[in-house]
N, C-alpha and C positions, 0 to 999 in steps of 0.2 A: 809517442816520441820516436819509436823505432820506424814508423812510417815516414816521418820527416827525415830521418837519417838515410833511409833508402832513396827517397826523392832527392836529397842533397847529393848523394853519391852519383846517382844517374845524371843529375843536372851538371855536376862537376865534370864528369867524363865527357859530356857533350859541349863543353865550353864555358859553362857557368854564367853568372850574371853579366860578365863583361863580354860575352859572346866571342871569346878569343878562339883562334885556331888551336885545336888540340884539347888538352886537359887543363881545367882550372884547379890547380892544386890546393888553393885556399878553400874552395868549396868542397873538395874531396876531404880535406882535413877537418872541416866543420862536420861533414857527414860522419866521418870516422869517430869524432869526438862524441857526437850525439848517440851513435851506435854503442860506444863504450859506456856512456852514462846509462842508457836504457838497459844494457846487459847487467850492469852492477845492480841497478834498481830491481830488475826482475829476479836476480839471484837472492837479493835481500828479502823480497816478498816471499819467495818460495821457501826460504829457510824459516821464516816466521810462521808460515802455514804448516810446515812440517813439525815445528816445535809445538804449535797449538794442537795438532792432531795427536802427537805423542803424549802430551801431558795437558789435557783440556782443563783440569782442575787447578793447574798452576802449583802443584805440590812440590816440585823440584826446581822451579825456576825462580830467579830473583829479579826479573825485569820490573820496571816501574809499573807496567800495566798489571802485573800479577799482584803487586802490593796494594792495590786499591781494594779496600774492604767493601763488601756489599752487605748492607743491612737487610736482615730477613724481614724486618717490619716495614720495609718501604712499600708505600702504596703504589697503585697503578699510576704512572705518570700522567695519564690522560684523565684521571678521576676529577681533578679540579676543573678541567674544561667541561667534562660531562655534567658536573654540578651546576656550572654557570649556564649551560644551555637548557637545562630542564626547568 
């Protein structure tokens, strides 16, 4: 997404899709908006990775992902397929 933001900014400063003289402010605004969205998205992902590294067993977090219980008696998910192919 950030690549499209950079391309939109460059394209906007060179006239945009209307090929006007000077700067196409609508295209620059679109590029800035895409850049903002991709920055917020990246920060959210980085926070999630940091939280996972700090507490990999989910002992202190209350997120919905941490509340999913894993059964210890779960089989290998591929076991049914392996049984069908043998």
